[in-house]
Backbone atoms as SQL, in Angstrom:
CREATE TABLE atoms (id INTEGER PRIMARY KEY, chain TEXT, resi INTEGER, resn TEXT, atom TEXT, x REAL, y REAL, z REAL);
INSERT INTO atoms VALUES
  (1, 'A', 1, 'MET', 'N', 15.503, 24.512, -4.900),
  (2, 'A', 1, 'MET', 'CA', 14.785, 23.683, -6.297),
  (3, 'A', 1, 'MET', 'C', 16.386, 23.039, -6.856),
  (4, 'A', 2, 'ILE', 'N', 17.113, 23.584, -6.997),
  (5, 'A', 2, 'ILE', 'CA', 18.402, 22.194, -7.604),
  (6, 'A', 2, 'ILE', 'C', 18.574, 21.293, -6.489),
  (7, 'A', 3, 'GLY', 'N', 18.296, 21.124, -5.215),
  (8, 'A', 3, 'GLY', 'CA', 18.317, 20.102, -4.426),
  (9, 'A', 3, 'GLY', 'C', 16.992, 19.106, -4.851),
  (10, 'A', 4, 'ALA', 'N', 15.892, 19.555, -4.988),
  (11, 'A', 4, 'ALA', 'CA', 14.883, 18.769, -5.919),
  (12, 'A', 4, 'ALA', 'C', 14.778, 18.222, -7.441),
  (13, 'A', 5, 'VAL', 'N', 15.957, 19.050, -7.863),
  (14, 'A', 5, 'VAL', 'CA', 15.710, 18.188, -9.327),
  (15, 'A', 5, 'VAL', 'C', 16.947, 17.017, -8.985),
  (16, 'A', 6, 'LEU', 'N', 18.124, 17.231, -8.102),
  (17, 'A', 6, 'LEU', 'CA', 19.216, 16.338, -7.930),
  (18, 'A', 6, 'LEU', 'C', 18.547, 15.066, -7.359),
  (19, 'A', 7, 'LEU', 'N', 17.198, 15.198, -6.282),
  (20, 'A', 7, 'LEU', 'CA', 16.558, 14.433, -5.814),
  (21, 'A', 7, 'LEU', 'C', 15.843, 13.467, -7.242),
  (22, 'A', 8, 'CYS', 'N', 15.367, 14.182, -7.862),
  (23, 'A', 8, 'CYS', 'CA', 14.437, 13.269, -9.002),
  (24, 'A', 8, 'CYS', 'C', 15.646, 12.572, -9.629),
  (25, 'A', 9, 'SER', 'N', 16.445, 13.098, -9.837),
  (26, 'A', 9, 'SER', 'CA', 17.561, 12.459, -10.864),
  (27, 'A', 9, 'SER', 'C', 18.232, 11.356, -9.463),
  (28, 'A', 10, 'VAL', 'N', 18.330, 10.983, -8.768),
  (29, 'A', 10, 'VAL', 'CA', 18.624, 10.089, -8.139),
  (30, 'A', 10, 'VAL', 'C', 17.438, 8.931, -7.946),
  (31, 'A', 11, 'ILE', 'N', 16.068, 9.223, -7.850),
  (32, 'A', 11, 'ILE', 'CA', 15.302, 8.470, -8.628),
  (33, 'A', 11, 'ILE', 'C', 14.663, 7.955, -9.350),
  (34, 'A', 12, 'ALA', 'N', 15.208, 8.748, -10.807),
  (35, 'A', 12, 'ALA', 'CA', 15.115, 8.485, -12.129),
  (36, 'A', 12, 'ALA', 'C', 16.057, 7.635, -12.271),
  (37, 'A', 13, 'ALA', 'N', 17.670, 7.682, -11.670),
  (38, 'A', 13, 'ALA', 'CA', 18.431, 6.545, -12.066),
  (39, 'A', 13, 'ALA', 'C', 18.257, 5.092, -11.428),
  (40, 'A', 14, 'GLN', 'N', 17.964, 5.109, -10.492),
  (41, 'A', 14, 'GLN', 'CA', 17.068, 3.989, -9.783),
  (42, 'A', 14, 'GLN', 'C', 15.798, 3.486, -9.956),
  (43, 'A', 15, 'ALA', 'N', 15.263, 3.853, -10.539),
  (44, 'A', 15, 'ALA', 'CA', 13.979, 3.347, -11.395),
  (45, 'A', 15, 'ALA', 'C', 14.363, 3.001, -12.858),
  (46, 'A', 16, 'ALA', 'N', 15.144, 3.340, -13.358),
  (47, 'A', 16, 'ALA', 'CA', 16.030, 2.828, -14.810),
  (48, 'A', 16, 'ALA', 'C', 16.793, 1.190, -14.631),
  (49, 'A', 17, 'VAL', 'N', 16.900, 0.998, -13.356),
  (50, 'A', 17, 'VAL', 'CA', 17.681, 0.153, -12.993),
  (51, 'A', 17, 'VAL', 'C', 16.700, -1.428, -13.142),
  (52, 'A', 18, 'GLY', 'N', 15.700, -1.304, -12.708),
  (53, 'A', 18, 'GLY', 'CA', 14.487, -2.412, -12.601),
  (54, 'A', 18, 'GLY', 'C', 13.114, -1.910, -11.898),
  (55, 'A', 19, 'PRO', 'N', 12.484, -3.101, -11.432),
  (56, 'A', 19, 'PRO', 'CA', 11.617, -2.686, -10.629),
  (57, 'A', 19, 'PRO', 'C', 11.894, -2.399, -9.078),
  (58, 'A', 20, 'ALA', 'N', 10.709, -1.003, -8.979),
  (59, 'A', 20, 'ALA', 'CA', 11.603, -0.732, -7.622),
  (60, 'A', 20, 'ALA', 'C', 11.107, -1.956, -6.035),
  (61, 'A', 21, 'GLN', 'N', 12.167, -1.487, -5.106),
  (62, 'A', 21, 'GLN', 'CA', 12.435, -2.171, -4.207),
  (63, 'A', 21, 'GLN', 'C', 12.752, -1.493, -2.996),
  (64, 'A', 22, 'PRO', 'N', 12.070, -1.503, -1.844),
  (65, 'A', 22, 'PRO', 'CA', 12.322, -0.699, -0.661),
  (66, 'A', 22, 'PRO', 'C', 13.656, -0.201, -0.506),
  (67, 'A', 23, 'ARG', 'N', 14.606, -1.003, -0.309),
  (68, 'A', 23, 'ARG', 'CA', 15.754, -1.253, -0.344),
  (69, 'A', 23, 'ARG', 'C', 16.894, -0.087, -1.095),
  (70, 'A', 24, 'ASP', 'N', 15.832, 0.466, -2.848),
  (71, 'A', 24, 'ASP', 'CA', 15.984, 0.879, -3.470),
  (72, 'A', 24, 'ASP', 'C', 16.204, 2.447, -3.333),
  (73, 'A', 25, 'PHE', 'N', 15.592, 2.659, -2.755),
  (74, 'A', 25, 'PHE', 'CA', 15.012, 4.070, -2.117),
  (75, 'A', 25, 'PHE', 'C', 15.923, 4.885, -0.994),
  (76, 'A', 26, 'ALA', 'N', 17.025, 4.018, -0.579),
  (77, 'A', 26, 'ALA', 'CA', 17.821, 4.111, 0.484),
  (78, 'A', 26, 'ALA', 'C', 18.393, 5.817, 0.588),
  (79, 'A', 27, 'SER', 'N', 18.907, 5.978, -1.114),
  (80, 'A', 27, 'SER', 'CA', 19.916, 7.250, -1.133),
  (81, 'A', 27, 'SER', 'C', 18.656, 8.193, -1.321),
  (82, 'A', 28, 'ALA', 'N', 17.885, 7.799, -1.936),
  (83, 'A', 28, 'ALA', 'CA', 16.704, 8.755, -2.131),
  (84, 'A', 28, 'ALA', 'C', 16.248, 9.672, -1.051),
  (85, 'A', 29, 'ARG', 'N', 15.804, 8.546, 0.156),
  (86, 'A', 29, 'ARG', 'CA', 15.616, 9.135, 1.358),
  (87, 'A', 29, 'ARG', 'C', 16.846, 10.111, 2.424),
  (88, 'A', 30, 'THR', 'N', 17.594, 9.628, 1.975),
  (89, 'A', 30, 'THR', 'CA', 18.894, 10.187, 2.551),
  (90, 'A', 30, 'THR', 'C', 18.795, 11.747, 2.208),
  (91, 'A', 31, 'ALA', 'N', 18.848, 11.818, 0.826),
  (92, 'A', 31, 'ALA', 'CA', 19.013, 12.884, 0.195),
  (93, 'A', 31, 'ALA', 'C', 17.769, 13.657, 0.461),
  (94, 'A', 32, 'ALA', 'N', 16.317, 13.429, 0.692),
  (95, 'A', 32, 'ALA', 'CA', 14.985, 14.029, 0.726),
  (96, 'A', 32, 'ALA', 'C', 15.437, 14.456, 2.287),
  (97, 'A', 33, 'ALA', 'N', 15.960, 13.642, 3.340),
  (98, 'A', 33, 'ALA', 'CA', 16.303, 14.192, 4.704),
  (99, 'A', 33, 'ALA', 'C', 16.923, 15.530, 4.492),
  (100, 'A', 34, 'ALA', 'N', 17.959, 15.640, 3.587),
  (101, 'A', 34, 'ALA', 'CA', 19.077, 17.070, 3.724),
  (102, 'A', 34, 'ALA', 'C', 18.440, 17.960, 3.011),
  (103, 'A', 35, 'LEU', 'N', 17.579, 18.089, 2.366),
  (104, 'A', 35, 'LEU', 'CA', 17.045, 18.987, 1.922),
  (105, 'A', 35, 'LEU', 'C', 15.674, 19.314, 3.000),
  (106, 'A', 36, 'PRO', 'N', 16.325, 20.909, 3.659),
  (107, 'A', 36, 'PRO', 'CA', 15.640, 21.487, 4.593),
  (108, 'A', 36, 'PRO', 'C', 14.030, 22.184, 4.223),
  (109, 'A', 37, 'GLN', 'N', 13.900, 22.668, 3.335),
  (110, 'A', 37, 'GLN', 'CA', 12.641, 23.192, 2.470),
  (111, 'A', 37, 'GLN', 'C', 11.563, 21.787, 2.269),
  (112, 'A', 38, 'LEU', 'N', 12.420, 20.710, 1.974),
  (113, 'A', 38, 'LEU', 'CA', 11.396, 19.359, 1.555),
  (114, 'A', 38, 'LEU', 'C', 10.502, 18.699, 2.638),
  (115, 'A', 39, 'ARG', 'N', 9.216, 18.623, 2.448),
  (116, 'A', 39, 'ARG', 'CA', 8.521, 18.300, 3.575),
  (117, 'A', 39, 'ARG', 'C', 8.048, 16.493, 3.606),
  (118, 'A', 40, 'SER', 'N', 8.051, 15.968, 2.580),
  (119, 'A', 40, 'SER', 'CA', 7.446, 15.036, 2.175),
  (120, 'A', 40, 'SER', 'C', 8.056, 14.669, 0.632),
  (121, 'A', 41, 'LEU', 'N', 8.342, 13.378, 0.525),
  (122, 'A', 41, 'LEU', 'CA', 8.608, 12.642, -1.045),
  (123, 'A', 41, 'LEU', 'C', 7.977, 11.324, -1.021),
  (124, 'A', 42, 'LEU', 'N', 7.476, 11.076, -2.270),
  (125, 'A', 42, 'LEU', 'CA', 6.293, 10.366, -2.626),
  (126, 'A', 42, 'LEU', 'C', 6.761, 9.813, -3.449),
  (127, 'A', 43, 'VAL', 'N', 6.861, 8.511, -4.006),
  (128, 'A', 43, 'VAL', 'CA', 7.035, 7.903, -5.428),
  (129, 'A', 43, 'VAL', 'C', 6.294, 6.413, -5.652),
  (130, 'A', 44, 'SER', 'N', 5.695, 6.985, -6.462),
  (131, 'A', 44, 'SER', 'CA', 4.695, 5.707, -7.065),
  (132, 'A', 44, 'SER', 'C', 5.218, 4.989, -8.143),
  (133, 'A', 45, 'HIS', 'N', 5.483, 3.569, -8.246),
  (134, 'A', 45, 'HIS', 'CA', 5.793, 3.011, -9.287),
  (135, 'A', 45, 'HIS', 'C', 4.524, 1.868, -9.652),
  (136, 'A', 46, 'ARG', 'N', 4.194, 1.783, -10.911),
  (137, 'A', 46, 'ARG', 'CA', 3.307, 0.887, -11.307),
  (138, 'A', 46, 'ARG', 'C', 2.153, 0.790, -10.308),
  (139, 'A', 47, 'GLY', 'N', 1.809, 2.072, -10.101),
  (140, 'A', 47, 'GLY', 'CA', 0.149, 2.336, -8.926),
  (141, 'A', 47, 'GLY', 'C', 0.548, 1.802, -7.786),
  (142, 'A', 48, 'ARG', 'N', 1.722, 1.623, -7.318),
  (143, 'A', 48, 'ARG', 'CA', 1.988, 1.107, -5.993),
  (144, 'A', 48, 'ARG', 'C', 3.128, 2.492, -5.299),
  (145, 'A', 49, 'LEU', 'N', 2.749, 2.397, -4.516),
  (146, 'A', 49, 'LEU', 'CA', 3.568, 3.465, -3.530),
  (147, 'A', 49, 'LEU', 'C', 4.884, 2.904, -2.915),
  (148, 'A', 50, 'ALA', 'N', 5.892, 3.033, -3.698),
  (149, 'A', 50, 'ALA', 'CA', 7.445, 2.952, -3.582),
  (150, 'A', 50, 'ALA', 'C', 8.209, 3.025, -2.394),
  (151, 'A', 51, 'LEU', 'N', 8.080, 4.575, -2.352),
  (152, 'A', 51, 'LEU', 'CA', 8.291, 5.250, -1.138),
  (153, 'A', 51, 'LEU', 'C', 7.485, 6.312, -0.528),
  (154, 'A', 52, 'GLU', 'N', 7.703, 6.668, 0.945),
  (155, 'A', 52, 'GLU', 'CA', 6.972, 7.666, 1.268),
  (156, 'A', 52, 'GLU', 'C', 7.631, 7.912, 2.501),
  (157, 'A', 53, 'HIS', 'N', 8.251, 9.039, 2.269),
  (158, 'A', 53, 'HIS', 'CA', 8.902, 10.063, 3.320),
  (159, 'A', 53, 'HIS', 'C', 8.354, 11.260, 3.615),
  (160, 'A', 54, 'TYR', 'N', 8.337, 11.189, 4.953),
  (161, 'A', 54, 'TYR', 'CA', 8.172, 12.672, 5.568),
  (162, 'A', 54, 'TYR', 'C', 9.265, 13.197, 6.799),
  (163, 'A', 55, 'ALA', 'N', 9.293, 14.578, 6.386),
  (164, 'A', 55, 'ALA', 'CA', 10.415, 15.190, 7.483),
  (165, 'A', 55, 'ALA', 'C', 9.588, 15.655, 8.634),
  (166, 'A', 56, 'PRO', 'N', 10.707, 15.583, 9.848),
  (167, 'A', 56, 'PRO', 'CA', 10.262, 15.698, 11.011),
  (168, 'A', 56, 'PRO', 'C', 8.854, 16.586, 11.266),
  (169, 'A', 57, 'LYS', 'N', 8.192, 16.178, 11.987),
  (170, 'A', 57, 'LYS', 'CA', 6.844, 17.193, 12.481),
  (171, 'A', 57, 'LYS', 'C', 5.641, 17.380, 11.126),
  (172, 'A', 58, 'HIS', 'N', 5.881, 16.423, 10.394),
  (173, 'A', 58, 'HIS', 'CA', 5.166, 16.333, 8.755),
  (174, 'A', 58, 'HIS', 'C', 4.696, 14.971, 8.865),
  (175, 'A', 59, 'SER', 'N', 3.439, 14.754, 8.292),
  (176, 'A', 59, 'SER', 'CA', 2.952, 13.491, 7.776),
  (177, 'A', 59, 'SER', 'C', 1.762, 13.453, 6.683),
  (178, 'A', 60, 'ALA', 'N', 1.456, 12.249, 6.498),
  (179, 'A', 60, 'ALA', 'CA', 0.352, 11.837, 5.481),
  (180, 'A', 60, 'ALA', 'C', -1.061, 12.879, 5.953),
  (181, 'A', 61, 'THR', 'N', -1.149, 12.960, 7.177),
  (182, 'A', 61, 'THR', 'CA', -2.201, 13.410, 7.787),
  (183, 'A', 61, 'THR', 'C', -2.342, 14.775, 7.869),
  (184, 'A', 62, 'ARG', 'N', -1.226, 15.588, 7.577),
  (185, 'A', 62, 'ARG', 'CA', -0.711, 16.935, 8.323),
  (186, 'A', 62, 'ARG', 'C', -0.860, 17.723, 6.918),
  (187, 'A', 63, 'LEU', 'N', -2.352, 19.029, 7.025),
  (188, 'A', 63, 'LEU', 'CA', -2.479, 19.721, 5.741),
  (189, 'A', 63, 'LEU', 'C', -1.183, 20.369, 5.375),
  (190, 'A', 64, 'ALA', 'N', -1.290, 21.082, 4.124),
  (191, 'A', 64, 'ALA', 'CA', -0.007, 20.962, 3.534),
  (192, 'A', 64, 'ALA', 'C', -0.458, 22.097, 2.543),
  (193, 'A', 65, 'ASN', 'N', 0.357, 23.176, 2.243),
  (194, 'A', 65, 'ASN', 'CA', 0.076, 24.482, 0.852),
  (195, 'A', 65, 'ASN', 'C', 1.016, 23.189, -0.224),
  (196, 'A', 66, 'ILE', 'N', 0.125, 22.685, -1.453),
  (197, 'A', 66, 'ILE', 'CA', 0.804, 22.204, -2.360),
  (198, 'A', 66, 'ILE', 'C', 1.044, 23.127, -3.684),
  (199, 'A', 67, 'LYS', 'N', 0.944, 24.242, -3.853),
  (200, 'A', 67, 'LYS', 'CA', 1.206, 25.139, -4.766),
  (201, 'A', 67, 'LYS', 'C', 2.379, 24.412, -5.628),
  (202, 'A', 68, 'SER', 'N', 3.250, 23.860, -4.630),
  (203, 'A', 68, 'SER', 'CA', 4.501, 23.308, -5.674),
  (204, 'A', 68, 'SER', 'C', 4.495, 21.984, -6.372),
  (205, 'A', 69, 'ALA', 'N', 3.221, 21.351, -6.297),
  (206, 'A', 69, 'ALA', 'CA', 2.950, 20.133, -6.343),
  (207, 'A', 69, 'ALA', 'C', 2.963, 20.455, -7.962),
  (208, 'A', 70, 'SER', 'N', 2.521, 21.388, -8.303),
  (209, 'A', 70, 'SER', 'CA', 2.754, 21.651, -9.737),
  (210, 'A', 70, 'SER', 'C', 3.952, 21.803, -10.344),
  (211, 'A', 71, 'LYS', 'N', 4.754, 21.345, -10.039),
  (212, 'A', 71, 'LYS', 'CA', 5.962, 21.666, -10.234),
  (213, 'A', 71, 'LYS', 'C', 6.811, 20.218, -10.623),
  (214, 'A', 72, 'SER', 'N', 5.844, 19.384, -9.697),
  (215, 'A', 72, 'SER', 'CA', 6.632, 17.987, -10.143),
  (216, 'A', 72, 'SER', 'C', 6.882, 17.305, -11.127),
  (217, 'A', 73, 'VAL', 'N', 7.988, 16.201, -10.889),
  (218, 'A', 73, 'VAL', 'CA', 8.180, 15.451, -12.336),
  (219, 'A', 73, 'VAL', 'C', 7.239, 14.407, -11.820),
  (220, 'A', 74, 'ILE', 'N', 6.479, 14.097, -12.868),
  (221, 'A', 74, 'ILE', 'CA', 6.031, 12.880, -12.982),
  (222, 'A', 74, 'ILE', 'C', 6.317, 11.838, -14.126);
């Protein structure tokens, strides 16, 4: 859980700087890859998907138990 909070902090800090650009999320993508229990990271900015990252063996089309989605930072 601490890793997810730190990851959200990275994303929030980047969002405060200005409009989202794909290159802005390099550190968030690296942080997501370092969290073994994080299977996906999606960031929406102004109605546009600004970042989509999946851990190995996971994808947008693979079913997942999303009970923890209720704990997401929105």
